[in-house]
C-alpha positions as CSV (number, residue, x, y, z in Angstrom):
1,M,0.2,0.0,-0.3
2,S,1.2,3.6,-0.8
3,Y,1.1,6.6,1.4
4,V,-0.1,9.6,0.1
5,A,0.4,12.4,2.4
6,T,-2.2,15.7,1.6
7,P,-0.6,18.9,0.9
8,N,2.7,20.5,2.9
9,G,1.1,23.2,5.3
10,P,1.7,24.4,8.5
11,I,2.9,21.9,11.0
12,R,0.6,20.5,13.3
13,H,1.0,19.5,17.3
14,F,-1.6,18.1,19.6
15,L,-0.9,19.4,22.4
16,Q,-4.3,19.8,23.9
17,F,-7.5,17.8,22.6
18,S,-8.9,21.3,21.1
19,D,-5.6,21.4,18.8
20,F,-8.0,19.1,16.3
21,T,-11.6,19.8,15.0
22,R,-14.3,17.4,14.8
23,T,-13.3,16.1,11.8
24,E,-9.7,15.9,12.4
25,L,-11.1,13.7,15.5
26,L,-13.2,11.6,13.8
27,Y,-10.9,10.6,11.3
28,V,-8.0,9.8,13.9
29,L,-10.5,7.8,15.7
30,D,-11.3,6.1,12.5
31,R,-8.1,5.3,11.4
32,A,-7.3,3.8,15.0
33,R,-9.5,1.2,13.8
34,L,-8.3,0.6,10.6
35,I,-4.8,0.0,12.2
36,K,-6.1,-1.9,15.3
37,E,-7.8,-4.1,13.1
38,K,-4.6,-5.1,10.8
39,F,-2.3,-5.1,14.4
40,K,-5.0,-7.9,15.3
41,R,-4.3,-10.0,12.1
42,Y,-0.5,-9.2,12.3
43,E,-0.5,-7.1,9.2
44,P,2.6,-5.5,8.7
45,H,1.6,-1.1,8.4
46,H,5.0,0.7,7.8
47,S,3.5,4.0,7.4
48,L,6.1,6.0,9.0
49,H,9.4,3.7,7.5
50,D,12.2,5.5,8.4
51,R,11.1,8.2,10.5
52,T,12.2,8.9,13.7
53,L,10.6,9.5,17.1
54,A,11.8,11.2,19.8
55,M,10.4,10.4,23.5
56,V,11.0,13.2,26.7
57,F,10.0,12.0,30.0
58,E,10.6,14.8,32.6
59,K,7.5,12.4,34.5
60,A,8.2,8.5,34.3
61,S,5.3,6.4,33.1
62,T,5.2,2.8,32.0
63,R,2.0,3.3,29.7
64,T,2.7,6.4,27.9
65,R,6.3,5.2,27.1
66,V,5.6,1.3,25.9
67,S,2.7,2.4,24.0
68,F,4.6,5.1,21.9
69,E,7.9,3.5,21.3
70,A,6.0,0.1,20.2
71,G,3.6,2.0,18.3
72,M,6.9,3.7,16.0
73,Y,8.4,0.8,15.7
74,Q,5.0,-1.4,14.7
75,L,4.5,2.0,12.5
76,G,8.3,1.1,10.6
77,G,9.7,3.7,12.4
78,S,12.3,4.5,15.1
79,V,12.8,5.7,18.4
80,I,15.0,7.7,20.9
81,H,13.9,7.7,24.5
82,L,15.5,11.0,26.4
83,T,15.2,11.8,30.3
84,T,16.3,14.4,32.0
85,N,18.8,12.9,33.5
86,D,20.1,12.4,29.5
87,S,19.0,15.6,28.2
88,Q,19.6,19.2,28.3
89,L,15.7,20.0,28.9
90,G,15.4,23.1,30.6
91,R,18.7,22.1,32.7
92,S,21.7,23.9,31.6
93,E,19.9,25.2,28.6
94,P,16.7,27.0,27.3
95,I,13.6,25.0,26.5
96,E,13.5,27.2,23.0
97,D,17.0,25.9,21.9
98,T,16.2,22.4,22.7
99,A,13.2,22.2,20.3
100,R,15.2,24.1,17.8
101,V,18.1,21.4,18.1
102,V,16.4,18.5,18.6
103,S,13.4,18.8,15.5
104,R,16.3,18.9,13.2
105,M,17.5,15.5,14.0
106,V,14.0,13.9,14.2
107,D,10.7,14.0,12.6
108,I,8.1,14.2,15.5
109,V,8.7,14.5,19.3
110,M,6.3,13.2,22.2
111,I,6.8,15.2,25.4
112,R,5.5,14.1,29.0
113,T,6.4,17.0,31.7
114,F,5.0,19.0,34.2
115,E,3.2,22.6,33.5
116,Q,1.7,22.8,30.1
117,T,4.2,26.4,29.2
118,R,6.5,23.9,28.9
119,I,5.6,21.9,26.1
120,E,4.1,24.7,24.5
121,R,7.4,26.3,24.3
122,F,9.1,23.8,22.8
123,A,6.4,23.4,20.6
124,E,6.5,27.1,19.4
125,H,10.4,26.5,18.4
126,S,10.1,23.3,16.7
127,R,9.8,22.5,13.5
128,V,8.4,18.6,13.8
129,P,5.0,18.0,15.3
130,V,5.0,17.8,18.9
131,I,2.9,15.6,21.2
132,N,1.6,15.8,24.8
133,G,2.3,13.1,26.3
134,L,0.7,14.4,29.7
135,T,1.4,17.7,31.1
136,N,-0.4,18.8,34.7
137,E,-3.1,20.7,33.1
138,F,-4.0,18.2,29.4
139,H,-3.9,14.7,29.0
140,P,-4.9,14.2,25.2
141,C,-4.0,11.0,24.0
142,Q,-5.6,9.7,27.1
143,I,-8.9,10.5,26.5
144,L,-8.4,9.6,22.7
145,A,-8.1,6.4,23.7
146,D,-11.0,6.6,25.9
147,I,-12.8,7.7,23.3
148,F,-12.2,4.9,20.6
149,T,-12.9,2.3,23.1
150,F,-16.2,3.8,23.9
151,I,-16.8,3.8,20.4
152,E,-15.2,0.4,19.5
153,N,-17.7,-1.1,22.5
154,R,-20.6,1.4,22.6
155,G,-20.8,3.7,19.3
156,S,-20.7,7.1,18.8
157,I,-20.3,9.2,22.2
158,S,-22.4,12.0,20.4
159,G,-25.1,12.6,22.7
160,K,-23.9,10.0,25.5
161,T,-23.1,10.9,29.2
162,V,-19.7,10.5,30.6
163,A,-19.5,10.6,34.7
164,W,-16.2,11.9,35.9
165,V,-16.1,10.9,39.3
166,G,-12.7,12.9,41.5
167,D,-10.3,15.5,41.2
168,A,-10.7,18.0,39.0
169,N,-7.4,17.1,37.0
170,N,-5.8,17.4,33.6
171,M,-7.9,14.0,32.8
172,A,-11.2,16.2,33.7
173,Y,-10.4,19.3,31.7
174,T,-9.5,17.4,28.7
175,W,-12.6,15.6,28.8
176,L,-14.4,18.6,28.9
177,Q,-12.7,19.9,25.5
178,A,-13.6,16.4,23.8
179,A,-17.5,16.9,24.9
180,E,-17.5,20.3,23.3
181,L,-16.1,18.9,20.3
182,L,-17.9,15.4,20.0
183,D,-21.0,16.8,21.1
184,F,-21.3,14.8,24.4
185,K,-22.4,15.8,28.3
186,L,-20.1,15.9,30.9
187,H,-20.9,15.5,34.9
188,V,-18.5,16.0,37.0
189,S,-18.3,15.6,40.8
190,A,-15.2,16.2,42.8
191,P,-14.9,17.6,46.5
192,A,-15.0,20.9,47.4
193,G,-11.4,22.4,47.0
194,Y,-11.0,20.1,44.1
195,R,-13.5,21.1,41.6
196,L,-12.9,22.7,38.3
197,E,-11.8,26.3,38.5
198,A,-14.3,28.7,36.6
199,S,-11.3,30.4,35.0
200,R,-10.6,27.1,33.1
201,I,-14.1,26.2,32.2
202,G,-15.0,29.1,30.5
203,S,-18.1,29.7,29.0
204,A,-18.9,25.7,28.9
205,K,-22.5,25.4,28.4
206,P,-24.9,23.8,30.8
207,S,-25.5,21.5,27.7
208,I,-22.5,19.9,27.9
209,L,-20.8,20.2,31.7
210,Q,-23.0,19.6,34.8
211,E,-21.2,19.5,38.0
212,F,-22.2,17.6,40.9
213,S,-21.3,17.7,45.0
214,D,-22.9,14.1,45.5
215,P,-21.2,11.8,43.1
216,N,-24.1,9.3,43.1
217,E,-26.1,12.1,41.3
218,A,-23.3,12.5,38.7
219,C,-23.5,8.8,37.4
220,L,-27.5,9.1,37.6
221,G,-28.0,7.6,33.5
222,A,-24.4,8.2,33.0
223,H,-23.1,6.0,29.8
224,L,-19.6,5.9,31.0
225,V,-18.5,6.3,34.7
226,T,-14.4,6.8,34.8
227,T,-12.0,8.4,37.1
228,D,-8.5,8.7,38.5
229,V,-5.9,8.3,41.5
230,W,-6.6,10.6,43.9
231,T,-3.2,12.1,44.4
232,S,-2.0,12.5,40.8
233,M,2.1,12.6,40.3
234,G,3.7,15.8,41.9
235,Y,0.9,15.9,44.8
236,E,2.6,13.1,46.9
237,S,2.4,15.1,49.6
238,E,-1.2,15.8,49.9
239,N,-1.6,11.9,49.8
240,E,-3.3,11.9,53.5
241,E,-5.4,14.7,53.0
242,R,-6.9,13.9,49.5
243,R,-7.8,10.6,50.8
244,K,-10.2,11.9,53.9
245,A,-11.1,14.4,51.5
246,F,-12.1,11.4,48.8
247,A,-13.4,9.2,51.2
248,D,-17.1,9.1,49.5
249,W,-15.7,9.4,45.6
250,C,-14.6,5.7,45.3
251,V,-16.5,4.2,42.5
252,D,-18.3,1.1,43.6
253,S,-20.9,-1.3,42.3
254,D,-23.8,0.9,44.5
255,M,-22.4,3.9,42.0
256,M,-22.3,1.7,39.1
257,S,-25.9,1.0,39.6
258,R,-27.1,4.5,39.3
259,A,-25.7,4.3,35.8
260,A,-27.2,3.4,32.6
261,P,-27.8,-0.6,32.6
262,D,-24.7,-1.4,30.1
263,A,-22.6,1.4,31.1
264,L,-18.8,1.0,30.9
265,F,-16.1,1.7,33.6
266,M,-12.7,2.9,32.6
267,H,-9.5,4.3,34.6
268,C,-6.2,5.5,32.8
269,L,-4.2,3.6,35.3
270,P,-2.6,2.5,38.0
271,A,-5.4,1.7,39.5
272,H,-5.6,2.0,43.8
273,R,-7.8,-0.6,44.1
274,G,-10.2,0.2,47.3
275,E,-9.5,4.0,46.9
276,E,-10.8,6.1,43.8
277,V,-12.3,2.3,42.5
278,T,-13.3,-0.9,44.3
279,A,-11.7,-4.3,43.0
280,E,-15.1,-5.7,42.1
281,V,-15.8,-3.0,40.0
282,L,-12.4,-2.5,38.2
283,E,-12.0,-6.2,37.5
284,G,-16.1,-6.3,36.6
285,P,-18.1,-6.9,33.8
286,Q,-18.6,-3.0,33.0
287,S,-15.0,-2.8,33.5
288,V,-12.8,-2.0,30.0
289,V,-9.8,-0.6,31.5
290,W,-7.6,-3.1,30.2
291,D,-8.8,-2.4,26.2
292,E,-8.8,1.2,27.2
293,A,-4.5,1.0,28.2
294,E,-4.0,-1.2,24.9
295,N,-5.7,1.3,22.6
296,R,-3.2,4.1,23.4
297,L,-0.9,2.1,21.1
298,H,-3.3,2.4,18.4
299,V,-4.7,5.7,18.8
300,Q,-1.0,7.3,19.1
301,K,-0.1,5.2,16.0
302,A,-3.3,6.7,14.3
303,L,-2.5,10.5,15.7
304,M,1.2,10.1,14.4
305,E,0.7,9.1,11.3
306,F,-2.0,12.2,10.7
307,L,0.6,14.9,12.1
308,L,3.2,13.3,10.1
309,L,1.4,12.4,6.7
310,G,-1.8,14.2,6.8
311,Q,-4.9,12.4,6.0
312,V,-3.9,9.0,4.1
313,K,-5.9,8.1,0.9
C-alpha cells in the first residue's frame, strides 16, 4: 500500500484535545480502528518507515513509553528515549534551544512533562510535530484512547453522558474539551476544594457540562463512569489530606448501579483498588480498562501518522 500525504501545510501539534477539529478527531479515531484491525491480523503497517520519534520524559511513565515506543516501531520507524537525566531540557539549556536542535534531527517529538507552558515553548520553536504525552493541565492522548474504546464497545459517543468522579485534574479538563468537540455531556463530581476552576471552564454550556457535589447523582444515567487516582504525580505531599477528602468518591458497585444498565467503567491506570475504585468494579464486567490501556497504542499510531502524513488516501 502507498501512503499519500495531504499537501504540506503548517506544522501541526497535539498539545491539547482542542488542537484538532471534530472532523480531524473523527478521522484519527477511524484510522485507529483500521490500524488496530491490521495489528490483530499481524498485517504489517509501515506508514512511517524511516521516521524517528524522540520521546522526552520529565515525568516517568509505563503506558506512555511502551505505547509510543512500540507504536513507532510497528509503524516502521525508530525511537530515541530521553529523560531529564540524559538531556539538557530546561536544565543547562533553554527549552527553546533544545527544541531548535532536536527538531532538526527527528521527525516527531512526544513530551511528558509538568506545566503546559513547557511543552508550548518547545512546540513554538520546533520544526516538527509535538505531542503532549501528559502535562499538569491536559492528557489528550489518554482521552483519545478512552473515546476510541467507548466507540469500539458502544458506538458513537455523541449524545451520551460521561461521568467523571474525582479530582478535577488534567483528565477532567481534557474530557471537557472532548465533550465540547464531540457533542456529549460531561458530569463532574469532586469534593470541595478539588473542583473545576471557573477560569478554566470558560463559558461551557449547561448542555455540555454539569457539576455535582454528590458523585452518585453525577452517575445517574451515565453511559460511561470514569475516574483517576486521588493523588496525581507531583501532589504526593497531599496524599493523606486527599484520602480524607475523597473518601466518598470511590466508584463502587452501588455507584455503578446508578448509571445506565450498559454503562462502561474506565480508569487510565495505575489504579489503587479500594481507594478511587473497588476491585469489584475494576475487575467487573462493565470495566474495559485493559482494552482502554491497549488502545493507547493504536490511537497514538493513528495520531503520529496523521501529524506526519495528513489524511492518508
